[in-house]
C-alpha positions in Angstrom: 145.1 137.4 -26.4 145.2 133.8 -27.6 147.0 132.8 -24.4 144.3 134.4 -22.2 141.6 132.8 -24.3 143.2 129.4 -23.9 143.4 129.8 -20.1 139.8 130.9 -19.9 138.8 127.9 -22.0 140.7 125.5 -19.9 139.3 127.0 -16.7 135.7 126.6 -18.0 136.3 123.0 -18.9 137.8 122.2 -15.5 134.9 123.9 -13.7 132.3 122.1 -15.7 134.1 118.8 -15.1 134.3 119.4 -11.4 130.7 120.4 -11.2 129.4 117.4 -13.0 131.7 114.9 -11.2 130.7 116.3 -7.8 127.0 115.9 -8.3 125.7 112.6 -6.7 123.7 110.3 -8.8 120.0 109.9 -8.1 120.3 106.4 -6.7 122.8 107.6 -4.1 120.5 110.2 -2.6 119.1 109.1 0.8 115.8 110.4 2.1 116.4 111.8 5.7 113.5 112.8 8.0 113.4 116.6 8.6 112.1 117.5 12.1 112.9 121.2 11.9 109.3 122.3 11.4 108.1 120.2 14.3 110.9 121.5 16.5 110.1 125.1 15.6 106.4 124.6 16.4 107.2 122.9 19.7 109.6 125.7 20.7 107.0 128.4 19.8 104.3 126.7 21.9 106.8 126.4 24.8 107.7 130.1 24.6 104.0 131.1 24.6 103.2 128.9 27.6 106.1 130.2 29.6 105.3 133.8 28.8 101.6 133.2 29.7 102.6 131.6 32.9 104.9 134.5 33.9 102.1 137.0 33.1 99.6 135.1 35.2 102.0 134.8 38.1 102.9 138.5 38.0 99.2 139.3 37.9 98.4 137.2 40.9 101.3 138.4 43.1 101.3 142.0 42.0 100.0 144.6 44.4 98.7 146.8 41.6 95.0 147.2 40.8 93.9 146.3 37.3 90.1 145.9 37.5 87.1 146.7 39.6 87.1 143.4 41.4 90.7 144.0 42.7 89.6 147.6 43.7 86.8 146.2 45.8 89.1 143.7 47.5 92.0 146.0 48.2 90.3 149.3 49.0 88.4 149.3 52.3 85.3 151.1 51.1 82.5 151.2 48.6 83.3 151.3 44.9 81.6 154.3 43.4 82.3 153.7 39.8 84.9 153.2 37.0 86.0 156.2 35.0 87.5 156.1 31.5 91.0 157.5 31.3 91.7 160.4 28.9 95.4 160.8 27.9 94.8 164.3 26.5 94.6 166.9 29.3 92.5 169.2 27.1 89.7 166.5 26.7 89.9 165.3 30.3 87.1 167.7 31.5 83.5 167.1 30.6 83.1 170.8 29.8 85.0 170.3 26.6 82.8 169.5 23.7 85.5 167.1 22.3 85.5 165.0 25.5 84.3 161.4 24.8 80.7 160.5 25.6 82.0 157.5 27.6 83.9 159.8 30.0 80.8 162.1 30.4 78.5 159.1 31.2 81.0 157.6 33.6 81.1 160.8 35.7 77.4 161.1 35.5 77.0 157.6 36.9 79.6 158.3 39.6 78.0 161.6 40.6 74.5 160.0 40.8 75.9 157.4 43.2 77.6 160.0 45.3 74.5 162.1 45.4 72.4 159.2 46.6 74.9 158.0 49.2 75.6 161.5 50.6 72.0 162.4 50.8 71.3 159.2 52.6 73.8 160.3 55.4 72.8 164.0 55.2 76.4 164.8 54.1 77.5 167.4 51.5 81.3 167.8 52.1 83.3 165.4 49.9 87.1 165.3 49.9 88.8 163.8 46.8 92.3 162.3 47.1 94.6 159.6 45.8 97.7 157.8 47.0 100.1 159.3 44.4 100.1 162.0 41.8 99.0 161.4 38.3 96.0 159.2 39.2 93.3 161.6 38.0 92.5 163.2 41.4 92.2 166.8 40.2 90.4 166.1 37.0 87.9 163.9 38.9 87.3 166.6 41.5 86.5 169.1 38.7 84.4 166.7 36.7 82.4 165.7 39.7 81.7 169.3 40.5 80.7 170.0 36.9 78.4 166.9 36.8 76.7 167.8 40.1 76.2 171.3 38.8 74.6 169.8 35.7 72.2 168.0 38.1 71.1 171.5 39.3 73.2 171.4 42.5 74.9 174.5 43.9 78.5 173.3 44.1 81.6 174.8 45.6 85.0 173.5 44.5 88.0 174.0 46.8 91.6 173.4 45.9 93.4 172.2 49.1 96.3 170.6 47.3 98.2 173.6 48.7 101.7 172.3 47.9 100.8 171.8 44.2 97.7 173.8 43.3 96.5 172.8 39.8 92.7 173.4 39.6 93.2 176.9 38.3 95.4 175.5 35.5 92.8 173.0 34.4 89.9 175.4 34.4 91.7 178.7 33.6 90.1 180.2 36.7 91.3 183.7 37.7 92.6 184.0 41.2 92.8 187.4 42.9 95.5 188.0 45.4 93.1 188.4 48.3 91.2 185.3 47.3 94.0 182.8 47.5 92.5 179.8 49.4 95.6 179.3 51.6 95.6 183.0 52.7 91.9 183.0 53.3 92.1 180.0 55.6 95.1 181.4 57.4 93.2 184.6 58.2 90.3 182.5 59.4 92.5 180.6 61.9 94.0 183.7 63.4 92.2 184.1 66.7 89.0 182.4 65.3 88.0 185.8 63.8 84.2 185.7 63.6 84.0 188.5 61.1 86.3 186.7 58.8 84.1 183.6 59.0 81.0 185.6 58.2 82.7 187.3 55.3 84.2 184.2 53.7 81.6 184.3 50.9 83.3 187.4 49.6 86.3 185.4 48.6 84.3 182.7 46.8 84.1 183.3 43.0 81.6 182.0 40.4 82.4 180.7 36.9 79.6 181.4 34.5 81.2 179.1 32.0 81.4 176.2 34.4 78.4 177.0 36.5 80.3 176.3 39.8 81.6 178.4 42.7 85.2 178.0 43.6 87.8 178.9 46.2 91.2 178.0 44.7 94.7 179.3 44.7 97.9 179.5 42.5 100.4 180.1 45.4 102.2 177.1 47.0 102.1 176.7 50.8 104.7 174.4 52.3 104.7 174.9 56.1 101.3 176.2 57.2 99.2 173.0 57.1 98.3 172.9 60.8 97.2 176.5 60.9 95.3 176.1 57.6 93.5 173.1 58.9 92.1 175.1 61.8 90.8 177.7 59.3 89.4 174.9 57.1 87.3 173.6 59.9 85.8 177.0 60.5 85.3 177.6 56.8 83.4 174.3 56.2 81.1 174.9 59.2 80.3 178.4 57.8 79.8 177.1 54.2 78.1 173.8 54.7 74.5 175.2 54.6 75.2 177.6 51.7 76.0 174.9 49.1 74.4 171.6 48.1 77.9 170.2 47.7 81.4 171.2 48.7 84.1 169.3 46.7 87.6 169.4 48.1 90.6 168.5 45.9 93.2 167.4 48.5 96.8 166.4 48.4 97.8 162.7 47.7 97.9 160.7 50.9 101.2 159.0 50.0 103.0 162.4 49.7 101.4 164.7 52.3 100.5 163.2 55.7 98.3 166.2 56.6 95.7 164.8 54.1 94.6 162.4 56.7 93.8 165.3 59.0 91.8 167.0 56.3 89.9 163.7 55.9 88.7 164.0 59.5 87.2 167.4 58.8 85.4 166.3 55.6 82.2 164.2 55.8 83.1 161.7 53.1 86.3 160.8 51.3 86.6 159.6 47.7 89.8 157.8 46.8 90.9 157.8 43.2 92.7 154.7 42.1 94.2 154.5 38.6 94.4 151.2 36.8 97.9 149.6 37.0 98.9 151.7 40.0 99.7 150.3 43.5 
């Protein structure tokens, strides 16, 4: 024990001596300028400037649309309005009490502009489309129908996105087997059956909850577009005078080329462009 104590004592003395001897005296300390703070500040400013420059360049050369001005410049047509985007599918329809007031007012403004422009041209058949999926085409078609109905218009909503029908999902509309929009239009095109044209109103249903008429479907059609287009032409001619407005939810133009042919049958076309999308 004494030996261990002696070694510890000697170690402590040696450490103390080394520590004190190694310390410089005050008169040997030299004051050196420290530029680390200035260098850090300059580096931060440089990074911010480079980042801002990259963002601005990407904004200028990007083919995406970020605001109303770019929409006016890049879309060859009249800008009807700007609509707030709802991330929640359940609150994307104005019929839902939880839907934001901003979204309701945006559609009211857009519907008022559409009503004015279409009346001016004596038109009442509007086809709604977009370039790609996910841009708000279907929800806009439904909301415009609901808004026009709230303006005391008799509205017919047709789902002609036959490869991917979704209107019935958004609105919980019931679709009878004989009232599938694709089948109805196919029967109309068969030999230009006059009786089928006259009886088309039998296939149109009415929603008390939404206060709109509808001709939609839940069945997908892949290879009958040409035949259906012929039936659509006959249907629209028969229905034009029976409704104040006919709103058609069509397929995206960037996916289904037949949409351009549907556009020639409709009287007006509304293109939905989502912010940040090409």
